[in-house]
N, C-alpha and C positions, 0 to 999 in steps of 0.2 A: 371306232376307238377301242383300244384294249381296256376292258373293264378291270383288269387286274393291276393296271398302272394308270390310275385316273386321279387327278387332283382338281379340286374346285376351290377357288379363293375369291373372296370379296374384300377389297381393301382400297387404299389410296396410294397413288404414286408419291414416293418420297422426293423425287427429283424429275426433271424433264427426261424423257427417254433419250438414250443415245442410239442414234440410227446411223448405220454405216452401210457400205456396199462391199460385199465379199463375192468375188468371182461373178460380178454383174447381178448379184442377188442381194436385196435389202435384208438387213438383220437389225432388230431393235433389242436393246437390253434395257430392262426396267428393274426397279426396286419397289416392291409393294409392301406396304405396312398393313398388317391384319391385326385387329384388336380381338382379344379373347378375354373372358371374364371368369374368375373362379372365386370360390368362397373357402378360405382356410378353415381348418377345424377350429372349433370353439370361437367362431366369429360370425357375426350377423352381416358384416360388410362384404360386398363383392369387391375384388381387386381387379383392375384392368391391367392386362399384360399385352404389350405390342410385340409382334413377331415380324421379322423382315424376311422376304423371300426374293431371291434372284430369279428373274423371268427372262426368257429369250423368245423372240418371235421372228419368223422368217417369211419371206415372200409377201403375199397379200396381207398377212396379219401385221407385218412390219410397216407396210404402207398405210394401213388403217390407223395404226398407233401414231405414226408420224403426223397424220392429218388431224387426229381427233384427241390425242392425249397430251396433257402437260402436267407439271407438278401439281399435286392436289386432286387430280381427277380421280373419281371413284371408278374402279374397274371390277368387272366380273370376268374371271379367267377360268377356262377349262383347259386342261392339258395333261401332260405326263411328266414324271420325274426322269431326269437324265443325269447321270453321274459321269464325270471324266476326271482325268488326272493329268498333271504336267509337272515338269521339274523346273523350279525357280532358278534365279541367277546364282544362288548359293549352293545349288545342287540338291536341294531338299524337294522330295516328292510331295506335291500338294494335290488335294482332292476338292472338287467342286460338285455340288448338287444344285440343279436349277430346274425350274418348271418350263417345259417347252409348250408354247401356246398352240392349242388346237382350235380354240374359239375365244374371242374377247369382245366384251362390250365396254365402251368408254362412256361415262356419264359425267359431264361437267357439273360443277356446283352451280346451283341456282341461287342468286343473291336475294 
């Protein structure tokens, strides 16, 4: 793995993964919520901030996600950032940054 482009996240799936087949290869798209905490100046209280990350997984990782992950599942993801652009229907150029999975662990909630 390229250590200059390395992302590690621990969070929960905000929805069931969307798994499709592209050119006979499975791809899974996920949305992961990661909570962070900070303490504003002149305050004793920590504030929780939730950040959302778009994650994409291919091949064996997509298959693992399809079998093991559902909405609410805690996941630990290692991967890399990838950026791409496209032109929307109105002709506006859009940019997307997502995390491409290089390793994932799915851990279901225990009641």
